[in-house]
N, C-alpha and C positions, 0 to 999 in steps of 0.2 A: 144306659143304652149301649155305649161303646163297650163296656165291660162284658155285656151279654154276648156280643158278636165275637169277642176274643175267645170267650169260653166255648162258643159253638165251633169256632175254627179249630181249637185245641181238640175237642171231642171228635170232629170229623177226621183230623189228621191221625189221631190215635186209632180210630176205627179203620181207616184205610191201611195203616201200617199193619194192624193185626190181621185184617182180611187178606192182604197180599202175602203175608208170611204163611198163613195157614193154607192158602191156595197153592202156592208154589212148593212149599216145604223145603225150600233151598236152605234156609237158615237152620232148620232142624237137622237136615242132612249134614251140614257143615259142622254143627255142634257135635253130632254123634261121631263123625269122622275124627274130629279133634280129640274127643274123649277116648276113642279107641286107640288113637296114636299115643296119647299120654299113658294109657294103661299098658300098652305094649312096651313103651320105653321104661316105665316104672318097673315092670316085671323083669325086663332084661337087666336093669341095674341091680335089682334084688338078687337075681341069680348069679350075676358076676361077683357081687360082694360076698355072697355065701360061699361060692367056689373059692374065692381068694382067701377067706378066713379058714376054710377047710384045708387048703394047700399050706397055708402058714402054720396051722396046727400040726399037720403031718410033718412038715419040715422041722419044727421045733421038737416034736416027739422023736424023730429020727436022730437029731443031733444032741438029745438029752444026755446020752452016755458020754459023749466026747466033750461037750461044752455046757456044763451045768450052770455056770455063771450067766451065760446068755439066756438060758431058760428062766432063771429067777429074775433077771432084769426085765424080760418081757412080761413075766407074771406080775411083777411089781408095777410096771407101767400100765398094764391092763386094769389093775385095781383102781387106778386113778380115774379111769374113764368112766 
């Protein structure tokens, strides 16, 4: 008998939580906002990394004639990655 009332309380609590979330939509809004912020941050980091690698490549390419040793050291280290 006691077990049945505990189960009923659990079901009521779950139902109330589910109903409140769907009515207000606040938790959905927060989740969407957080996901959007994560996506923006991820894209910003990707762009920065890409730009950094392109700049590094340009710099190495420009210095290739003067400093071939540096070029081959960088190339060797990139192979390890």
